[in-house]
N, C-alpha and C positions, 0 to 999 in steps of 0.2 A: 509322281508320274501317272498315277491311277491305282485304284485298289478295288477289291472284290466287295460287292454289296454295300458300298459306302466307304467311309474312311477306316478300313480294317487292316489290310495288308496287300502288297503287290502280289500278282499271280506268279505261279511257279515259272510260267513261260517267260514272263517279263524278266525274272531273275536270270534264267538261262540265257536269254538273248544278250543281256549285259555281260555275263561271264564270258560268253563266246567272243564278243568284241574285244574285251580286254585280253583274253587268252591269245588272240592273234598278234598282240604287241609284245608278248613275252620274249625276252632276248633281243628285242629291238628298242622300242620306246620305253618299255617297262622292265624293271628287274623282277618285281613280284607284285601280286595283288590279292585282294580278297573282297568278295561281295556278300553283303548281308542285308537284313532289313530290321528296322525298329518301327513297330506300328505300320503305317502305310508308306514309310520312307525307305528308299533304297540307299545303301551306304557303300561307297567305293573307297577302299584303302589301297593306295598305290605307292610303291617305292620306285625311284628313278633317279637319273643323274642330270635332269634338266633344270633344277633350281626352282625357287618359288615363282609363282605367276607365269610359268612356262606356257606359251600359247598352244603348243602341241599337246600338252597334258590336259589343259582345260578344254581344248577342242575334242579330245578323245572322250572325256567325261560327258561333255555336252552331246556328242553324237550317240553315246551309250544311252543317255537319258531320253534322247529323241527316239531311239529305237525302242526303248521300253514303252514310251508313250504311244508309238504306233501299234505295238502289241495290245496295250490297254484299250485303244480305240477299237481295234479289231475284235477284242473279247467283250466289248461293252462295259468295261470297268468304269467306276465312278471317278470323276475328277481327273480324267486323262490329261496330262500336261499342265495341270493347274499351277504348279510352281515354276513353270518356264515362262518368264514374264516378257521376254523379247523374242523376236524371230530368229536372231542369231547374235551371240555375244561378240563384243569387240575385242576378241583375244583373251578375255578373262571372264570367268563365271561370276565374279563378285558384282553384284548389282543386276544379275540376270535371273536370279531366283534361287538356284541351289546354294546351300551353305558350303563354305570352303574354309578349311583349316589346314595350313601348311607349315612345316618346319624344315629348314635347310641346315644341315650340319655335316661335318667331316667325321666319318667313322674313325674311331681311335682305339682299335682293339689292343694295341701294344702300349698305349699311354698309361700314365699313372693316375689319371683322374676319371677316365671313362673306359674301363677295360671291357665293358659289355654294354650293348645298346638295348634298352628295354623301354617300352612305352605303353600307355593306355589310350584307348579311344572311347570316349563317352558319346553316345548318340541319343537324342531326345526327340519325342514326338508330342504334338499338341501343347507347345509352349514356345516362349520367345527366348532369345539368346541370353537375356539377363537372368534366366533361371540358373545359370552356373555361377552367378556372382557370389552367393553365400558359400557354396562348397569350395570355391577357389580361395576366397578370403580366409576361411577356416583352415585350409590346408597349408597356406603360405604365410599367414599372418598371426595365427593363434596357437600358442604352445599348449593350450588346454586340449586342443584337438590333434595337434601334430607334435609329438615329443621330440622329433628330429630337429626342430628349431632350437631346442636346448642342447641336445646330445651330439649333434653333428656340427663341428666347428666351421665346416665349409658352407653349410646351409645357414649358419648363424650370421654370416657376412651379409645375408639378405638378398632381396630380389627387387627387380624394377618392374612395376606394373604399368602397362599402357592401357588406358581407359578411353573408350570411344564414345562420343556423343552421337547416338543413333538417330537423333532428330535432325542432324545436319544433313541436308539432302542436296547441297550444291554439287553439280556434276564435276567429276574428276578431282574431288577433294574430300578429305576427311577431317573432322575436328577431333583432335586427340590431346591427351595430357599424360605425362609420365610422372610416376611417384616412386621414390626409393623407400622400401620398407625394411626394417621396422620404423625408421625415423618419421615417416609421414603416413603411418597406418590409419590415423584418424581421418585424414583428408581422403584417403581411399574409401573409408567407410561412408563419408558424407555423400559421395557420388554413387557408390554401389547400392546405397539404400533405395535408390529409385531404379529398379531393374527394367522398367519400361522405356527409360531414356538412355541410361548409361550402362555399359557392359565392359567387362574385362575383354580386351582384344588379344593381348599377349602378355607373357611374363618372361623376363630375362633373368639369368643368374648374375649376381654381382661378384661371385667368386671367380667365375669365368664370363666376363661381360659379353662375349660374342656368342654365348650359348643360350639359345631360346629354349625355355622349358615348356611353355604351353602356348597353344594357339586356339582361338575361339572364332567360330563363324558368326561374328557380331554384325549382322545386317538385319533390317526390318523389312519384310515383304510389303507391308502396307505403306511404308515410307517410300518405297520404290515405285509401287503401282499407283499410289494415291487413293487406294480403296482397300477394303478387306478382301484378301485372296486366300486366307488360310494362315495358320500359325507358321512361325519361322523354322521350327524343327532343327535346332542348332546341333552342332558337333563340336567336341573339344578333343584336341590331341595333346597329350601330356607325357613328357619323358620322365622316367622314374629311376630310382636307385642312385647310389653314389652321391653326387653333389646335388641331387634332386630328391624330392620326397619319395618314400617307398609306396608301393601300391596300396597297402593297407591304410596309410596315412591319407591317401587321396580319395579312397572310397568311404572312409569312416564318416564324413559329414552327411552322407546319404542315409544314415540311420535315422536322422531327424525327420525324414520325409517332409521337407520344408515346403511351404506354400509358394506356388508360382502362378503367373498369369497364363491361362490356357484353357483347356477343356474344350468341349464341343462348341464350335463357332468362335472359339477364342474369347469367350465372354465372361468367364468366371475365374475365381482364385481357387486353386485346387492343389493338393499336396503331390509332390513327385512320387512315383511308384517305381522303385528299382526292380527291374525284371531281366530275365535272361534274354539273350539275343534271339532274333527271329521270332518275336512275340507279336501277334496281331492285337489290335484294339478291339476287344470283345466285351469289356465290362461296361457298367453304366457310366454315363456322362462323358465318355472319352477321357478317361483318367490320363493325365500327363505321364508318359513313360520315359524312363531313362535306362539304357543298357550300357555295359562296359566290357570291353575285351582287352586282354593283356597280351602283348606281343613281345617276342625277342627277335633281334635281327643279327645276322652274321656279318662277317667282314666284307661280304660281296653285296650286302643290301637285301638279302633274301630273308623272308620271315621263317621263324621256326615252324615245324610241322605241328599244327594244332595250336590255335590261340586258346587262352584260358578265359572262360566266361566268369567274370568277377561277381555277378549278381545271381548266378544260377543256384547256389547252394542253399541248404535249409537254414543256415545262419541268418539269412535275409528274410525268412518267413515272418518274423516278428515286425520288422520294418514294413513289410507289405501289409500285414494286418493293421498296424497303426495307421498306415496311409489310407487304407479303406475306411477306417473308423473316422479319421479326420475329414475325409472327403464327404462322408455321410453327414457329419455335423455341419460342414460348411453348406452343403446343398440343401439342408433342411431350411436354411434361411432364404432359399430361392434367389430372387433378383434384388433383394434389399441390401443396401449399404456395402459393407466390406466383402460380401459374398461375390459381388460382381467385379469385373475388371475396372481399372481406373478410367477416368475421363479420357485420358490420352488414348486408351485402347478402344473404348466404346465409340470414340469420334470417327472411327473407320468402319463402323457397322451401320445397319439400317436405322439405328436409333437417332442418328443425327438428323435425318429427314423428318422423323416424327417430332423431334423437339423443335425444329425450325418451324414446322407447321403450327405447333401449339404456341410458340412464342408470339406469333402474330395475333393470337386470340386473347392475350393478356390485356387487361385494362388498368389504368392508373386510378386508384381510389384515393380521393383527397381526404385528409384527416378532418374529422368533425371537431370543431373547436367548441368547447363548452363555455357558457357564460359565467 
């Protein structure tokens, strides 16, 4: 919506305006909410009884973002409203710019399979939605990273992955494919290997088929706008414990500090940097950031007092150090080869015009035949 001094963080006034708008809806449209930021992106976490894709909820979020944009414009913040790609959404924010991750479920505090509701929210800055492909694959498909896949009989039944083709841009339609794992784990890997085109959109439990475990904001801003407008800055909502992975099993893959497409101008391949919530982008290169908050919810849909910042502690210092080290090694290579984003990503930057101009200057040299 806008940030101070470049792509760093939203201003305090922007955050307060958004909080004020959501607070007015407590006890009416909303049960509970929380507002934070990761890098230059404002994140709204809201509980309500309206269901997924509810027009009133999406309009509230849109109005809050518009209000933050107005503050950013007043304060002279950089990139005010950059991620708002339309004048007004048609009842749903998907395709309008902001990332959306939603899960609808029935609270089951007295049930035998879901006695408590807990969930994590991952928020990323300076990268695309495919950045979560590897962590989700490792947490739901790989027992080397998630021992619960062996130890928990309910999880061993498996999960259903919905993978979306983000290059499909036809209006009012999505191109998706479903896979049951572990039976089709290799097919999942074939698609998720290309995070610039394919992304996990959602994951369902097979032990309880109507229970969605994870939701990802899998949309590409450049596919919507037809030009580079900034990275997609995705969010992931994941339910935890019981028939789902534990929080430690979901955050463990981030120790790898795996490479994602992102960085300043979305132009390079850089490692994820796990960081505490409400962290601005201040380091070199616009390091891709990822934050994670853990919540509990009571039987009324209210959040526990105080979420847990999963990446705040010193146990993540080594992952952060390694991420910085990996970033330095990658950026030493500058713009050559694997250091830069794929052709799919660069095609939406200013390089396409330069290459088209150079293409016209090429000449065909005929082979010299020797006698």
